[in-house]
py3Dmol code that shows the C-alpha trace and the ligand (Angstrom):
import py3Dmol

protein = """\
ATOM      1  CA  MET A   1       0.000   0.000   0.000  1.00  0.00           C
ATOM      2  CA  THR A   2       1.264   3.407  -0.912  1.00  0.00           C
ATOM      3  CA  ALA A   3       0.317   6.197   1.456  1.00  0.00           C
ATOM      4  CA  THR A   4      -1.886   8.724  -0.237  1.00  0.00           C
ATOM      5  CA  SER A   5      -1.190  12.436  -0.051  1.00  0.00           C
ATOM      6  CA  ARG A   6      -3.132  15.659   0.134  1.00  0.00           C
ATOM      7  CA  PRO A   7      -2.711  18.408  -2.496  1.00  0.00           C
ATOM      8  CA  ALA A   8      -1.077  20.698   0.096  1.00  0.00           C
ATOM      9  CA  ASP A   9       1.747  18.136   0.522  1.00  0.00           C
ATOM     10  CA  VAL A  10       3.094  19.019  -2.925  1.00  0.00           C
ATOM     11  CA  ALA A  11       2.408  22.777  -2.793  1.00  0.00           C
ATOM     12  CA  SER A  12       6.056  23.804  -2.421  1.00  0.00           C
ATOM     13  CA  LEU A  13       7.222  21.218  -4.946  1.00  0.00           C
ATOM     14  CA  LEU A  14       4.808  22.635  -7.536  1.00  0.00           C
ATOM     15  CA  SER A  15       5.308  26.319  -6.768  1.00  0.00           C
ATOM     16  CA  GLY A  16       9.071  25.860  -7.016  1.00  0.00           C
ATOM     17  CA  ALA A  17       9.073  24.033 -10.329  1.00  0.00           C
ATOM     18  CA  ASP A  18       9.964  26.112 -13.381  1.00  0.00           C
ATOM     19  CA  SER A  19       8.582  23.565 -15.793  1.00  0.00           C
ATOM     20  CA  ILE A  20       5.896  20.980 -15.292  1.00  0.00           C
ATOM     21  CA  THR A  21       5.156  18.226 -17.774  1.00  0.00           C
ATOM     22  CA  VAL A  22       1.625  16.840 -17.522  1.00  0.00           C
ATOM     23  CA  LEU A  23       0.278  13.513 -18.770  1.00  0.00           C
ATOM     24  CA  THR A  24      -3.504  13.098 -18.837  1.00  0.00           C
ATOM     25  CA  GLY A  25      -5.716  10.083 -19.479  1.00  0.00           C
ATOM     26  CA  ALA A  26      -9.382   9.200 -19.665  1.00  0.00           C
ATOM     27  CA  GLY A  27     -10.070  10.104 -16.024  1.00  0.00           C
ATOM     28  CA  VAL A  28      -9.593  13.794 -16.824  1.00  0.00           C
ATOM     29  CA  SER A  29     -12.508  13.740 -19.274  1.00  0.00           C
ATOM     30  CA  THR A  30     -15.018  11.563 -17.431  1.00  0.00           C
ATOM     31  CA  ASP A  31     -16.402  14.638 -15.632  1.00  0.00           C
ATOM     32  CA  SER A  32     -17.045  16.084 -19.094  1.00  0.00           C
ATOM     33  CA  GLY A  33     -19.284  13.108 -19.862  1.00  0.00           C
ATOM     34  CA  ILE A  34     -16.790  11.071 -21.883  1.00  0.00           C
ATOM     35  CA  PRO A  35     -16.628   7.461 -20.682  1.00  0.00           C
ATOM     36  CA  ASP A  36     -13.367   5.734 -19.805  1.00  0.00           C
ATOM     37  CA  PHE A  37     -12.936   2.920 -22.336  1.00  0.00           C
ATOM     38  CA  ARG A  38     -10.246   0.891 -20.593  1.00  0.00           C
ATOM     39  CA  GLY A  39     -10.797   1.506 -16.854  1.00  0.00           C
ATOM     40  CA  PRO A  40     -12.481  -0.882 -14.393  1.00  0.00           C
ATOM     41  CA  GLN A  41     -15.925   0.385 -15.465  1.00  0.00           C
ATOM     42  CA  GLY A  42     -14.730   0.918 -19.030  1.00  0.00           C
ATOM     43  CA  VAL A  43     -16.762   0.304 -22.158  1.00  0.00           C
ATOM     44  CA  TRP A  44     -14.132  -2.071 -23.565  1.00  0.00           C
ATOM     45  CA  THR A  45     -13.536  -3.761 -20.231  1.00  0.00           C
ATOM     46  CA  LYS A  46     -17.190  -4.701 -20.000  1.00  0.00           C
ATOM     47  CA  ASP A  47     -17.654  -5.404 -23.718  1.00  0.00           C
ATOM     48  CA  PRO A  48     -14.465  -6.725 -25.347  1.00  0.00           C
ATOM     49  CA  GLY A  49     -16.427  -7.047 -28.611  1.00  0.00           C
ATOM     50  CA  ALA A  50     -16.529  -3.258 -28.809  1.00  0.00           C
ATOM     51  CA  ALA A  51     -12.727  -3.162 -28.652  1.00  0.00           C
ATOM     52  CA  ALA A  52     -12.544  -5.393 -31.744  1.00  0.00           C
ATOM     53  CA  LEU A  53     -14.212  -2.608 -33.734  1.00  0.00           C
ATOM     54  CA  PHE A  54     -11.122  -0.513 -33.109  1.00  0.00           C
ATOM     55  CA  ASP A  55      -8.681  -3.070 -34.474  1.00  0.00           C
ATOM     56  CA  PHE A  56      -6.958  -1.488 -37.470  1.00  0.00           C
ATOM     57  CA  ASP A  57      -6.829  -4.555 -39.735  1.00  0.00           C
ATOM     58  CA  THR A  58     -10.494  -5.396 -39.087  1.00  0.00           C
ATOM     59  CA  TYR A  59     -11.467  -1.817 -39.853  1.00  0.00           C
ATOM     60  CA  MET A  60      -9.551  -1.768 -43.138  1.00  0.00           C
ATOM     61  CA  ALA A  61     -10.853  -5.192 -44.231  1.00  0.00           C
ATOM     62  CA  ASP A  62     -14.547  -5.006 -43.387  1.00  0.00           C
ATOM     63  CA  VAL A  63     -16.919  -2.395 -44.771  1.00  0.00           C
ATOM     64  CA  ASN A  64     -19.579  -3.387 -42.234  1.00  0.00           C
ATOM     65  CA  VAL A  65     -17.206  -2.605 -39.373  1.00  0.00           C
ATOM     66  CA  ARG A  66     -16.442   0.775 -40.938  1.00  0.00           C
ATOM     67  CA  ARG A  67     -20.165   1.550 -41.326  1.00  0.00           C
ATOM     68  CA  ARG A  68     -20.772   0.747 -37.685  1.00  0.00           C
ATOM     69  CA  VAL A  69     -17.751   2.731 -36.514  1.00  0.00           C
ATOM     70  CA  TRP A  70     -18.786   5.824 -38.531  1.00  0.00           C
ATOM     71  CA  GLN A  71     -22.146   5.762 -36.736  1.00  0.00           C
ATOM     72  CA  MET A  72     -20.359   5.428 -33.393  1.00  0.00           C
ATOM     73  CA  ARG A  73     -18.151   8.384 -34.274  1.00  0.00           C
ATOM     74  CA  ARG A  74     -21.206  10.492 -35.033  1.00  0.00           C
ATOM     75  CA  GLU A  75     -22.646   9.600 -31.629  1.00  0.00           C
ATOM     76  CA  ASN A  76     -19.365  10.072 -29.735  1.00  0.00           C
ATOM     77  CA  PRO A  77     -19.957  12.200 -26.613  1.00  0.00           C
ATOM     78  CA  ALA A  78     -16.878  14.271 -27.524  1.00  0.00           C
ATOM     79  CA  TRP A  79     -19.027  16.364 -29.913  1.00  0.00           C
ATOM     80  CA  GLN A  80     -21.179  17.651 -27.040  1.00  0.00           C
ATOM     81  CA  ALA A  81     -18.519  17.665 -24.306  1.00  0.00           C
ATOM     82  CA  ARG A  82     -17.237  20.818 -22.676  1.00  0.00           C
ATOM     83  CA  PRO A  83     -13.963  21.188 -20.741  1.00  0.00           C
ATOM     84  CA  ASN A  84     -14.249  20.716 -16.977  1.00  0.00           C
ATOM     85  CA  ALA A  85     -12.386  22.371 -14.097  1.00  0.00           C
ATOM     86  CA  ALA A  86      -9.330  20.129 -14.570  1.00  0.00           C
ATOM     87  CA  HIS A  87      -8.955  21.070 -18.262  1.00  0.00           C
ATOM     88  CA  GLN A  88      -9.408  24.729 -17.316  1.00  0.00           C
ATOM     89  CA  ALA A  89      -6.804  24.593 -14.540  1.00  0.00           C
ATOM     90  CA  LEU A  90      -4.221  23.020 -16.861  1.00  0.00           C
ATOM     91  CA  ALA A  91      -4.958  25.639 -19.531  1.00  0.00           C
ATOM     92  CA  ASP A  92      -4.408  28.338 -16.876  1.00  0.00           C
ATOM     93  CA  LEU A  93      -1.050  26.781 -15.972  1.00  0.00           C
ATOM     94  CA  ASP A  94      -0.135  26.835 -19.652  1.00  0.00           C
ATOM     95  CA  ALA A  95      -1.181  30.488 -19.990  1.00  0.00           C
ATOM     96  CA  ALA A  96       1.077  31.287 -17.020  1.00  0.00           C
ATOM     97  CA  GLY A  97       4.022  29.725 -18.873  1.00  0.00           C
ATOM     98  CA  ARG A  98       4.446  26.885 -16.392  1.00  0.00           C
ATOM     99  CA  LEU A  99       3.881  23.884 -18.655  1.00  0.00           C
ATOM    100  CA  ARG A 100       6.675  22.229 -20.598  1.00  0.00           C
ATOM    101  CA  ALA A 101       4.042  20.121 -22.372  1.00  0.00           C
ATOM    102  CA  LEU A 102       0.587  18.686 -21.931  1.00  0.00           C
ATOM    103  CA  ILE A 103       0.761  15.087 -23.100  1.00  0.00           C
ATOM    104  CA  THR A 104      -2.641  13.434 -23.410  1.00  0.00           C
ATOM    105  CA  GLN A 105      -3.962   9.980 -24.205  1.00  0.00           C
ATOM    106  CA  ASN A 106      -7.369  11.544 -24.832  1.00  0.00           C
ATOM    107  CA  ILE A 107      -8.659  12.112 -28.353  1.00  0.00           C
ATOM    108  CA  ASP A 108     -11.400  14.595 -27.420  1.00  0.00           C
ATOM    109  CA  GLY A 109      -9.587  17.911 -27.947  1.00  0.00           C
ATOM    110  CA  LEU A 110     -10.821  19.249 -24.584  1.00  0.00           C
ATOM    111  CA  HIS A 111      -7.424  20.616 -23.487  1.00  0.00           C
ATOM    112  CA  GLN A 112      -7.343  22.852 -26.560  1.00  0.00           C
ATOM    113  CA  ALA A 113     -11.029  23.723 -26.083  1.00  0.00           C
ATOM    114  CA  ALA A 114     -10.119  24.966 -22.584  1.00  0.00           C
ATOM    115  CA  GLY A 115      -7.479  27.233 -24.118  1.00  0.00           C
ATOM    116  CA  ALA A 116      -4.228  25.253 -23.900  1.00  0.00           C
ATOM    117  CA  ALA A 117      -1.893  26.207 -26.766  1.00  0.00           C
ATOM    118  CA  GLU A 118      -2.220  23.859 -29.752  1.00  0.00           C
ATOM    119  CA  ASP A 119       1.534  23.276 -29.914  1.00  0.00           C
ATOM    120  CA  ARG A 120       1.808  22.499 -26.202  1.00  0.00           C
ATOM    121  CA  VAL A 121      -0.679  19.614 -26.403  1.00  0.00           C
ATOM    122  CA  LEU A 122       0.819  16.298 -27.530  1.00  0.00           C
ATOM    123  CA  GLU A 123      -1.984  13.915 -28.491  1.00  0.00           C
ATOM    124  CA  VAL A 124      -0.231  10.536 -28.319  1.00  0.00           C
ATOM    125  CA  HIS A 125      -3.391   8.651 -29.338  1.00  0.00           C
ATOM    126  CA  GLY A 126      -4.387  11.176 -31.999  1.00  0.00           C
ATOM    127  CA  THR A 127      -7.614  13.144 -32.267  1.00  0.00           C
ATOM    128  CA  ILE A 128     -11.218  12.490 -33.171  1.00  0.00           C
ATOM    129  CA  LYS A 129     -11.460  16.030 -34.533  1.00  0.00           C
ATOM    130  CA  ARG A 130      -9.667  15.119 -37.758  1.00  0.00           C
ATOM    131  CA  VAL A 131     -10.076  12.369 -40.357  1.00  0.00           C
ATOM    132  CA  ALA A 132      -7.139  10.903 -42.273  1.00  0.00           C
ATOM    133  CA  CYS A 133      -7.152   9.088 -45.615  1.00  0.00           C
ATOM    134  CA  MET A 134      -5.325   5.771 -45.214  1.00  0.00           C
ATOM    135  CA  GLU A 135      -4.331   5.931 -48.902  1.00  0.00           C
ATOM    136  CA  CYS A 136      -3.072   9.479 -49.658  1.00  0.00           C
ATOM    137  CA  GLY A 137      -2.835  10.903 -46.142  1.00  0.00           C
ATOM    138  CA  ALA A 138      -5.245  13.811 -46.770  1.00  0.00           C
ATOM    139  CA  ARG A 139      -6.644  15.290 -43.557  1.00  0.00           C
ATOM    140  CA  THR A 140     -10.212  16.648 -43.201  1.00  0.00           C
ATOM    141  CA  PRO A 141     -12.059  18.087 -40.186  1.00  0.00           C
ATOM    142  CA  THR A 142     -14.238  15.230 -38.919  1.00  0.00           C
ATOM    143  CA  PRO A 143     -17.556  17.174 -38.893  1.00  0.00           C
ATOM    144  CA  ARG A 144     -17.234  17.630 -42.672  1.00  0.00           C
ATOM    145  CA  VAL A 145     -17.020  13.865 -43.133  1.00  0.00           C
ATOM    146  CA  LEU A 146     -19.789  13.115 -40.619  1.00  0.00           C
ATOM    147  CA  GLU A 147     -22.137  15.361 -42.641  1.00  0.00           C
ATOM    148  CA  ARG A 148     -21.751  12.945 -45.536  1.00  0.00           C
ATOM    149  CA  LEU A 149     -23.234  10.092 -43.459  1.00  0.00           C
ATOM    150  CA  GLU A 150     -26.673  11.391 -44.512  1.00  0.00           C
ATOM    151  CA  GLU A 151     -25.917  10.077 -48.017  1.00  0.00           C
ATOM    152  CA  GLU A 152     -23.092   7.536 -47.561  1.00  0.00           C
ATOM    153  CA  SER A 153     -22.367   4.830 -45.022  1.00  0.00           C
ATOM    154  CA  ASP A 154     -18.571   4.625 -45.525  1.00  0.00           C
ATOM    155  CA  PRO A 155     -17.433   8.048 -46.790  1.00  0.00           C
ATOM    156  CA  ARG A 156     -14.278   7.696 -48.871  1.00  0.00           C
ATOM    157  CA  CYS A 157     -11.522  10.254 -49.461  1.00  0.00           C
ATOM    158  CA  LEU A 158     -12.719  12.929 -51.907  1.00  0.00           C
ATOM    159  CA  ALA A 159      -9.221  13.219 -53.378  1.00  0.00           C
ATOM    160  CA  CYS A 160      -8.363   9.568 -54.052  1.00  0.00           C
ATOM    161  CA  GLY A 161     -11.272   7.331 -52.987  1.00  0.00           C
ATOM    162  CA  GLY A 162      -9.221   5.762 -50.176  1.00  0.00           C
ATOM    163  CA  ILE A 163     -10.599   4.425 -46.892  1.00  0.00           C
ATOM    164  CA  GLN A 164     -10.800   7.113 -44.217  1.00  0.00           C
ATOM    165  CA  LYS A 165     -10.517   6.870 -40.459  1.00  0.00           C
ATOM    166  CA  THR A 166     -10.384   9.366 -37.653  1.00  0.00           C
ATOM    167  CA  ASP A 167      -6.783  10.394 -36.989  1.00  0.00           C
ATOM    168  CA  THR A 168      -6.627   8.272 -33.847  1.00  0.00           C
ATOM    169  CA  VAL A 169      -4.409   5.328 -32.988  1.00  0.00           C
ATOM    170  CA  SER A 170      -6.339   2.059 -33.314  1.00  0.00           C
ATOM    171  CA  PHE A 171      -5.271  -1.265 -31.835  1.00  0.00           C
ATOM    172  CA  GLY A 172      -2.590  -2.644 -34.119  1.00  0.00           C
ATOM    173  CA  GLN A 173      -1.433   0.820 -35.201  1.00  0.00           C
ATOM    174  CA  ARG A 174       1.798   2.387 -34.019  1.00  0.00           C
ATOM    175  CA  LEU A 175       1.893   5.691 -32.190  1.00  0.00           C
ATOM    176  CA  ASP A 176       3.102   8.601 -34.317  1.00  0.00           C
ATOM    177  CA  PRO A 177       6.880   8.566 -33.679  1.00  0.00           C
ATOM    178  CA  ARG A 178       7.135  12.378 -33.947  1.00  0.00           C
ATOM    179  CA  VAL A 179       4.531  12.889 -31.231  1.00  0.00           C
ATOM    180  CA  LEU A 180       6.065  10.163 -29.079  1.00  0.00           C
ATOM    181  CA  ASP A 181       9.573  11.635 -29.458  1.00  0.00           C
ATOM    182  CA  ALA A 182       8.279  15.057 -28.435  1.00  0.00           C
ATOM    183  CA  ALA A 183       6.574  13.480 -25.398  1.00  0.00           C
ATOM    184  CA  VAL A 184       9.786  11.700 -24.371  1.00  0.00           C
ATOM    185  CA  GLU A 185      11.712  14.968 -24.650  1.00  0.00           C
ATOM    186  CA  ALA A 186       9.104  16.797 -22.561  1.00  0.00           C
ATOM    187  CA  ALA A 187       9.104  14.045 -19.930  1.00  0.00           C
ATOM    188  CA  ALA A 188      12.903  14.306 -19.694  1.00  0.00           C
ATOM    189  CA  GLU A 189      12.893  18.091 -19.350  1.00  0.00           C
ATOM    190  CA  GLY A 190      10.124  18.781 -16.820  1.00  0.00           C
ATOM    191  CA  GLU A 191      11.104  19.249 -13.171  1.00  0.00           C
ATOM    192  CA  VAL A 192       7.786  17.756 -12.151  1.00  0.00           C
ATOM    193  CA  PHE A 193       5.952  15.030 -14.061  1.00  0.00           C
ATOM    194  CA  LEU A 194       2.283  15.202 -13.125  1.00  0.00           C
ATOM    195  CA  THR A 195      -0.032  12.416 -14.298  1.00  0.00           C
ATOM    196  CA  ALA A 196      -3.808  12.708 -13.983  1.00  0.00           C
ATOM    197  CA  GLY A 197      -6.536  10.212 -14.757  1.00  0.00           C
ATOM    198  CA  THR A 198      -4.382   7.506 -16.274  1.00  0.00           C
ATOM    199  CA  SER A 199      -3.762   4.046 -14.841  1.00  0.00           C
ATOM    200  CA  LEU A 200      -0.216   4.103 -16.335  1.00  0.00           C
ATOM    201  CA  GLY A 201      -0.683   0.521 -17.490  1.00  0.00           C
ATOM    202  CA  VAL A 202      -0.226   0.922 -21.252  1.00  0.00           C
ATOM    203  CA  HIS A 203       3.220   1.235 -22.789  1.00  0.00           C
ATOM    204  CA  PRO A 204       4.957   3.067 -24.339  1.00  0.00           C
ATOM    205  CA  VAL A 205       3.079   5.997 -22.779  1.00  0.00           C
ATOM    206  CA  ALA A 206       3.433   4.693 -19.207  1.00  0.00           C
ATOM    207  CA  GLY A 207       7.193   4.508 -19.796  1.00  0.00           C
ATOM    208  CA  LEU A 208       7.254   8.317 -19.904  1.00  0.00           C
ATOM    209  CA  CYS A 209       7.227   8.069 -16.084  1.00  0.00           C
ATOM    210  CA  ASP A 210      10.517   6.158 -16.249  1.00  0.00           C
ATOM    211  CA  VAL A 211      11.980   8.793 -18.566  1.00  0.00           C
ATOM    212  CA  ALA A 212      10.943  11.546 -16.154  1.00  0.00           C
ATOM    213  CA  LEU A 213      12.243   9.727 -13.060  1.00  0.00           C
ATOM    214  CA  ASP A 214      15.536   8.796 -14.765  1.00  0.00           C
ATOM    215  CA  ASN A 215      16.055  12.488 -15.513  1.00  0.00           C
ATOM    216  CA  GLY A 216      15.486  13.563 -11.943  1.00  0.00           C
ATOM    217  CA  ALA A 217      11.885  14.739 -12.131  1.00  0.00           C
ATOM    218  CA  SER A 218       9.510  14.388  -9.182  1.00  0.00           C
ATOM    219  CA  LEU A 219       6.514  12.235 -10.050  1.00  0.00           C
ATOM    220  CA  VAL A 220       3.045  13.277  -8.841  1.00  0.00           C
ATOM    221  CA  ILE A 221       0.161  10.883  -9.580  1.00  0.00           C
ATOM    222  CA  VAL A 222      -3.536  11.761  -9.489  1.00  0.00           C
ATOM    223  CA  ASN A 223      -5.662   8.680 -10.119  1.00  0.00           C
ATOM    224  CA  ALA A 224      -8.573   6.969  -8.387  1.00  0.00           C
ATOM    225  CA  GLU A 225      -7.031   3.509  -8.781  1.00  0.00           C
ATOM    226  CA  PRO A 226      -3.518   2.332  -7.889  1.00  0.00           C
ATOM    227  CA  THR A 227      -0.903   2.516 -10.660  1.00  0.00           C
ATOM    228  CA  PRO A 228       2.350   0.579 -11.159  1.00  0.00           C
ATOM    229  CA  TYR A 229       4.287   3.799 -10.444  1.00  0.00           C
ATOM    230  CA  ASP A 230       2.723   4.725  -7.082  1.00  0.00           C
ATOM    231  CA  GLY A 231       5.737   3.420  -5.146  1.00  0.00           C
ATOM    232  CA  ARG A 232       8.121   5.756  -6.973  1.00  0.00           C
ATOM    233  CA  ALA A 233       5.927   8.847  -6.770  1.00  0.00           C
ATOM    234  CA  GLU A 234       6.537  11.851  -4.551  1.00  0.00           C
ATOM    235  CA  ALA A 235       2.789  11.995  -3.980  1.00  0.00           C
ATOM    236  CA  VAL A 236      -0.252   9.930  -4.931  1.00  0.00           C
ATOM    237  CA  LEU A 237      -3.654  11.651  -4.833  1.00  0.00           C
ATOM    238  CA  ARG A 238      -6.859   9.658  -5.052  1.00  0.00           C
ATOM    239  CA  ASP A 239      -9.455  12.445  -4.781  1.00  0.00           C
ATOM    240  CA  PRO A 240     -11.701  13.398  -7.724  1.00  0.00           C
ATOM    241  CA  ILE A 241      -9.612  14.834 -10.559  1.00  0.00           C
ATOM    242  CA  SER A 242     -11.737  17.899 -11.260  1.00  0.00           C
ATOM    243  CA  GLU A 243     -11.232  18.892  -7.602  1.00  0.00           C
ATOM    244  CA  VAL A 244      -7.559  17.963  -7.165  1.00  0.00           C
ATOM    245  CA  VAL A 245      -6.072  19.277 -10.393  1.00  0.00           C
ATOM    246  CA  PRO A 246      -7.413  22.844  -9.877  1.00  0.00           C
ATOM    247  CA  LYS A 247      -5.948  22.791  -6.342  1.00  0.00           C
ATOM    248  CA  LEU A 248      -2.581  21.617  -7.631  1.00  0.00           C
ATOM    249  CA  ALA A 249      -2.655  24.341 -10.298  1.00  0.00           C
ATOM    250  CA  GLU A 250      -3.374  26.974  -7.644  1.00  0.00           C
ATOM    251  CA  TYR A 251      -0.392  25.805  -5.613  1.00  0.00           C
ATOM    252  CA  ALA A 252       1.795  25.790  -8.701  1.00  0.00           C
ATOM    253  CA  LEU A 253       0.722  29.378  -9.364  1.00  0.00           C
ATOM    254  CA  GLY A 254       1.835  30.367  -5.893  1.00  0.00           C
ATOM    255  CA  ALA A 255      -1.148  30.025  -3.558  1.00  0.00           C
ATOM    256  CA  GLN A 256      -0.068  29.275   0.025  1.00  0.00           C
ATOM    257  CA  ALA A 257      -0.684  25.741   1.274  1.00  0.00           C
TER     258      ALA A 257
END
"""
ligand_1 = """\
1
ZN
Zn -6.997 9.972 -50.150
"""
view = py3Dmol.view(width=600, height=400)
view.addModel(protein, "pdb")
view.setStyle({"model": 0}, {"cartoon": {"style": "trace"}})
view.addModel(ligand_1, "xyz")
view.setStyle({"model": 1}, {"stick": {}})
view.zoomTo()
view.show()
């Protein structure tokens, strides 16, 4: 058992850090109404069949899978979701020049919607906001493709006729090496590595904690469930993310503990 901490325990650590690198996962967006797919109550945990729909080879091979997935994309809660207090607090930290990078496993674009700078957000699992052609690489804003679902069930690339997919990383697809390299660099350079709402169970992203620790960063973990890195963290906070992250941001911005 790792002892859990209170936000005030890391107040001086955060206020003294010139650069903070943040890694966020699904838990940051659940308060915005976006379900956690992989967590204990996750959609894919409870229905492994749903996960199969996001296997890259199946998607490319089967038009019926693509038709079903396009409908799911249209109904994705990300289109209605608004940033919550945690997204806002991290955007405030960015505006104050305190973030080295905001690495996220989320595909919902809510960090940018809260005002975080586009080039500070590293979307290691891609984004639902953009569609990519698997043939020619053309990128299109997703809403423009979703509009076509009125007439078509598997909208193809308008330039080349290729199969299209949201610009997210499916099972069986590699992470974008440029984004991953930038995340590794940011993990190495931050004085504090703050993770929020991720179980740190999926590599290579979880390995960013090792990169940070190996480079002397202090690790702060905010997550409801235990993670494999709790024992090496300076502090582990289990309270609700949309309450804890704003408190941590306040301390980082100089509020007294
Ligand atoms: Zn194309």
